[in-house]
Structure formats: structure tokens, C-alpha cells
N, C-alpha and C positions, 0 to 999 in steps of 0.2 A: 225507155223506154214508158209506162203508160199509165202518165202524170194521174189522171181519175182513177183509176184504181189504188195507186200511192195515199191519194189527195180522200179517194176513198174510206179508208183506214180513218177516222178520225169522224164516219158517224156509228161507231165501233159500238154498244149501248153495255154499260161499267156494271158489271152484276159481282153475285159471289166467285166467279172464274176468276179473277184476275186476284192476284193474294197482295198486298200492302195497299192497297187505293183507299182511300176513306168510303166505311161504311152510306152514310151520307150521299153517296155521292153514285148511286145504284140506281138505274131506273136515268144516269144524265149521257149525253157520248162524251167519249175522249174528246174530240175538241171542244163540247163544252167543260170540263175537265181540267184543260189544259188548260183556257180564255178564261177560267175564272182565277190565275195563276195561285195558286196558295203553296201555302208556306210548308214545303215538308215536314216540316218539325212540330207546327201550331197548323196544321191544314186540314187533318181528324187523318192522316196515313197512320196503317196503324203497323206495329213491328211483326219479323221483320222485313226488312223494306229495300231492296237496289235501287240501285242510284247513282244515274250515267251525268257525272261533270259537260255537261254542253261546249264551256270553255273549252277544253282539252279533249272532246269531239274534235271539232273546230279546226284546236289546235295539229293532232296527227293527221287528220283531216287535208288538209294545207302541206302539213312538213312532206310527206312521203306524194306527192303530185309535183311538188316542186321534185325531191330526188329523183324520181323517175323524168321525169324532166329533162334533168340535168346531165343523164347518165346515158340520152335513148331511150331506154326503156317503155315501153309500150305496158297497164297494168292493169292485169285479169285480175281481182282482187280474190281471195278464198272464199266465200261465200258462207255455209260453212261456219269457221266464225261464231255469226250473229243469227243466219236464215230471220233476216232482217228485212222483207224491202222497203222503208223507209232504210235504211244506211243504204242496201244497194244504188241509192235512185241520188242519196249523198253522194253514194264514190264517184256515182259518173258527171253528177254534177263537177267532181275534183280530176275531172278526166281520168277515169277508169274507163281501158279497152272493150270491158265488156268482166265476165261474175266469174269465176270458178267455183263449183258446186261436187261435187262427188259422188254423185246417184243420181237415177231416174225421179226420183221423188222430186232431190232437188228442186235440184231446175222444171220441172213442171210447176213449183210455187215462184222462180223466178221467171218463169212464163206467167203464169196467171198476171203480174205487173208490170208486162211488157217488155223483158229485157231478150235483145236482140244480137245479143251475143254472150252466146255461154262455152266454158273451155274442165270439161267432166276431165279429173284428174284420177281420172278410173279405166280401165275393162267392162268392156258392156254386157254383159253378157245372158239377156233379163233380155227373154225377145217381146215380154210385153212390156217393156222401156225400150227395147228399140222397135215396136213397134208406134208404140206413140212419139217417138221421134222423126218415125217417118211421115206421119201425119203430120207430125207441125211444120218439117221440112219443106213439102205437099205444099200445105196450105200457108204457108210468108215467106215469098223464093227472097226476103228480105232474111229473115232469122237464118246464124250459123252456131250449129255447133259443131267444135272438137273433142275429141275423149281419145284417146291410152288405145294402146292396142302391147300386148306385152306375148301373147304365145302365135302358134299357126290354129290351135284348137277354137282357141277366139276368134284370132280370122274367118272364121268355118262358119261356127257357130254367130258369129256375129251375122254374113253371110247369105247366113241358111232363114235367119228370120224380116232382117231386111229385105228377100228376093218375099218369100212367104207374106208381105205386108205392103205389096208391091210399092215398094221403095218406089218415088219415081226421081230423087236425087239422090247423090253418092251423100254417104254421112266422109265429114272429112277427119279424119285417125292420123295422128304422130305414138309412132313408133316409141316406147319408152323402156329409156336404160337404167337399168337395174344398178344401183350405188353398191354392188356387192358385193362379196358372198357375207349372206345374214341380215343384209339386208328387206324390206317386203320388197312389193313388188318388183314387174320391171327386165328384161330384158336382161341373161348374167357375158352375154359374150354381143361382141360383134359380128362372130359369120351370125350366133342367132337372130338376133337384126335381118340381117342382111334375108334371110330363112321370109324372114317374116313379110320383110317387104316384097320380096318374090308375090307373098301369100296374096297379101291387100293388091296388085297389080294385075293379078288375075279374080279375081271378088269385082264386075260393075257395078256393085251396092257401094263399096270403098270409095276413097279417095286418100290417096299418102300424101299427107301434105308439110310434114319436118316432123323433129323428136325433140322428146321435153325428159324431164323425168323428176326426182329428188333427193337436192343434196342434206338436206335432215336428212338420210337417214344413211349420211356416209361412215362407213367402221370407224370407231375410235373421229371422229370428225374434228380434225383442224383446220384455222385456213388453209395451209396446204395444202394436205391431200383432200379438203371439196373444191379444193382449185384444178389438180390437179383431177379428179373427177369431171371439170367442166368445161375441161377439154377435152376430154371423150367424145361429152356431147359434141360439140364442134365439133369435133373432129370427125362424127360419125356423118352430121348431117353434112360434110363437105364432102365424104367419102356418097355416099347418095345423093347428091346433086351429079357427082361426075360420073356416075352407074345410071346416070342419064333417072333415076328414081321419080323426079321431083317436071320430070319434060312437062310444060305449057300450063306451069305454076303463074301468077302473077304475082303470089305471096309465100314463101318457106316460113315456115315459125319452130321458131326454136324458142322451146320455154324449160323454166325453174324458176326459183325462188321461196321461200319457206322467209319464216321472219329472223334465223336465225343466221341466217346463213347470204341477206342480199349483199353487200359488199361487194363480197367474193362473185354476183354472176355479174354484178354491176361494170366488177372490173373482168370480166372473162372474154362478159359475149360482148366486151369491146374493142376483143382481138378476133370477130369474126369476121374471116374475108369475104372478098364477093364471093358470087353467088349469081347462080343461073338465072334469080328471080329477087329484086327485097326482102330483106328477111323482118320477119316483125321478133322481135327481143322481147316472149311476154314473159311477165313478172307476176307472182304467184301469191305473192302476202298477205296475210286475213289479219291474222291478231292486230295489228299495228290502229285499230281503227277505236277499240277498247285502251290496248296495252293493257300490265297491270303491272301486280308490286311485289311478284315474287320471279318467275319463271325467265318469261320475256325481260324481267327489266334488268337480270342479268343476261340473258345472250341476245339480246340487239344486239343485232353493228351499229351503234349512234353511237356505245362505247367507247366502240376501236375507232371511228373515224366522229370524233366529238363538233367536230366543223364543222362537220353535212347536222347538225339541231340533235336535239331528241322528242322521243318519241317522252307521252304525257300523261299517269295511267288514272284510265275516268273512271270508272271500279269505285265504288265504296256501295261494301252491304253495313242497314242500321243495323241492329241486335240490341234487345232491352236487360239490363241484370232486373230476373224474379228471382233469385235464389243464391243465398249470402250464408251458405251455412255455415263458413270459420271464417275468421279470416283471412286466409290463403284459397281459398275458392270461390268464386260467383260462375254463377251460369245464365248465359245468357239462352233470348227465343227464341237463337237461330241456330237450324243445325245440316246436317246433310241432304237434307231437299231446295238448303239454299243455296246453301254457300260450295264453290269448287273447294275441294283437297283431292284430286287425286294425283298431281303436284308438289301442293303441299298447304299447308293448314290454312286459316286465316289471317292477319294481321293486323295483332288493334293498334289502330291510331289518333284514338284521336274520343275524349267522354264526354256528353252534352250533359252536363247541368242541367236541374229540373225545373233551375232556374233561365235554362239556355244560356247558357254562357260555358265555352268551351277553353278543355285544356286538354294539352297530351300526352297520352292515353299513359302513362310511366307504370312502372310495377304492372302493366298488366298481360298477361300473358295465353297464348291462346294457347291452351295444350292435348285439343278430341275433340272431333265431333261427334254427338250421336246424332241418331234419325231428325232432335227437335230441339237439338240440347249444343249451343255451346261451350268447351269446356274450359273455366279462365284457371291462371294461375297469381295469385295476389300478391305482393309485398308489405301489405297493407290491411289494418281492418282501413282506411282508409283509401284505400287505389280507388273505388269507385263504390257504386250503393247500391241496393235496390232500387231501380224507377226509370237507372238514369241508361240514358242511350249509351251504344257504344260502336262507334266505324269502324271497320275496319276492311285493310286494303288484301285485293284475290289475287291468290295464281292460277293462272290458266282462263284465257276469253271464254274457249271451247265449250269450257263446264259451269261457265258461268252463266252466258244466253243464255244455254239452253233449261236451265230452271225456274225462266222466270218469263209469261206472257209479254206481261204489259208491264215497262219499264220508264217512270220517269224517271227526264232529262231534269233536270234540278240546275240552275246558276249559280253561280260563288254564295247568293245571299241565299241561301236555300228559297227560291223563286219556283215556281215547277211550272215549265214551259211548253214541254211535249211530253209525248211518251209515245215508248218504241213499241209497236206487237214483232214477235216470235214469230217463226214458223217449225215443228221441231217436229 
């Protein structure tokens, strides 16, 4: 990665664009504020404010590096989760092969910060985006981008756009095998996969390098059905190789792996037979960096394989109680603009009193979110008071990161040691 570009994020000036930050820090740079090591609760930060645990992010990065190495997997974590170049850099430090992204815009963000290997987990048919990709490939011989193809029509559009752009290097593509009827994108049958492979072979602007898919879309997913689909994916790769579709490659790419079934990926990818070239077994799980207190806490494969370790939820949204109209109602000043709510509501975890002491948020239940309000049901008038801070766990990292442009990184004693910049 371009270390200078990542380091330069510390030079950005703090102002009204970044919610939750201390008003008296306006005009300072991000690096200057981080160097002051202010306390999140007493250092002038305003509520609501989202915080990332420094220790838990570090733990999660290390755990997934160890897991990938143990199972012989290359790792291209999905960057659409955070869209944070600093975290991309940390993931690279912890052994990531590259970064997975979803579209040309996200790839442009990654390239601006020097990411040299990008896996786009979608078919790209945007002519402007393909023109940009052709330019990047031409300008930097060490840059590699791999993307899905899932239709002959898509292959033709890609070829037309790349040829018009004067592409000098072929774009690497993998055929996406769909996860079943009613699933999301991807080719539904192996016969159609062959048609697409032949279409790629006929396009000199493209190079077929492997197969891929997303097991999280397997209908009524279970460990057995997910593993069965993954074995279809591996068999497709073996059939392609036998037919000579990977002739001349130094490496064959087989990729899968969201955040819910990467243990199944590890199991089945360990069974990949010897092919005509070494296989890059590419895992793409992305939610692990922050993990969460809801959806992924329940779904994480580490629940099935506890001996492998456990991810730790690193997000906490702090909001302040601003209204207490009845003994059974309280309202805090965070809402849909601040908290993920697409999968589960936030969960009240801790209350911080005006004197700085903390207690479990017993008798406090989040029941809803308005644009700028958290609705809480309380078991008694003593459960929480106006002015107190409520720390909440969130569900779904992807829709937590995207609501915050600059996120404090906080040590366990409340010291803010860094800030993570996002680009959505």
C-alpha cells in the first residue's frame, strides 16, 4: 500500500464535517488531536459518538490472520464493510493478499491508497469503470484486479468497453457460480458456466483465471448445504482445468467466503485436488474487523469451532439521555443517522453516570429508532437519568461504518489514540 497516502490522513483538518468530535478541536489536524490522547468521555467529544475498541480491532486482525494461515487460505477481506484505507493497511500488515471490493468506485478508493491487489466480487459492465480499470492496468504492471463474470452478455459488454479503451493488458476474470435458484447473482448451471468460459476465451481483453461465488446466498443454508455448494464450485474448477480453460496460468483462483461460513470454506478448500497450476484459495470475509453484537455474533463460524478462537465486538455507540418523559420511557440522542438498524436494533449495554462511574444497562431496552432518537423502555425511574451516557452494541458492521466519516479508536480506559477515516 501507499504508506504516505495513508499517513497523510492524519493531516486532514477537523471541522464541522465530522460528527462527535470535540468542537474545540476545530482547526486541528486529525494527527494533532490523536496525539493529545483525550478521553472519550471527558475530552470534549459530543454525543452521539461511535467508537472502535483499539484492543478488539487488534485481536480480530490477529485472529483472522492466524486462522487463514492455519488453513492454508489466502485472504482478501471485503473492504466494502469499512471503506477505511487505514484498516486496509492494517489488514495488509496482518497478511491479507489484497482487498475485495464491490464496484469501480470502491476500487478507486483502494487504488488511491496504493492497494495493489483487488478482487471485485461482481461483474463489471460499467464502460466508464472498465475504461478506468484498463488505464490502471496499463499504468502499473504490478497492479492486479480480478472480477466476476456471470453472463455471456456481460462478457461481451466488458470486451467492447475494454477494446474501446485500448486495453493493453487483459482483465482477469473468474466465473461466478450462483448459489442456487432464488439466490443473488451468479451462473445457475455448469453448462452455462462453460458457455461463459468459451466467451471469455474468445475475448482477447479478458483472461479466465478461476471460479468463485458466495456461499452466504445458498437457500436455507446449513453446514451441509453450504459444503455441498462449495464442492460444486471446486468441481467446476477441476472440470475447467481438465478442459484446458486455465492453460498457461501460473495460478488458478478459487474464491468464496463471507463472514458466516468461512469454516465450511476452509473444510472444502482443503479438499481441492491437484490442478495444472497452484491454486490461490481466496477467502473474502470482511465483517471480522469490528465484528458486532448482533447478526455476526450469532452467525460467526467461531461459534461452531470454539477451539479456533473468538472474534470480539469492537463497536460501541455512545448516546446521551436527553428526555425522560415517564418512568418507563427514555430517549437518547442517536438515531437512524448514527446506528445500524437494517438487521437488529442497537442493544443497551452500559450506562455511564454523570460522575463517571459505569454500570450494566439493566432495565434499559432499545425498542426503536427515529431519525435522531433512540427509543428506550425502562423498568423503573432509576434505570437511567437525563444526561447519562448509554453505550450500545450494534448489529451489522457494514451499515455502522457508513454513517461515520471519522471514528475514534479508543483504548479500554477511554483514551482516544487514533481516528479511522471512511470513504463511502
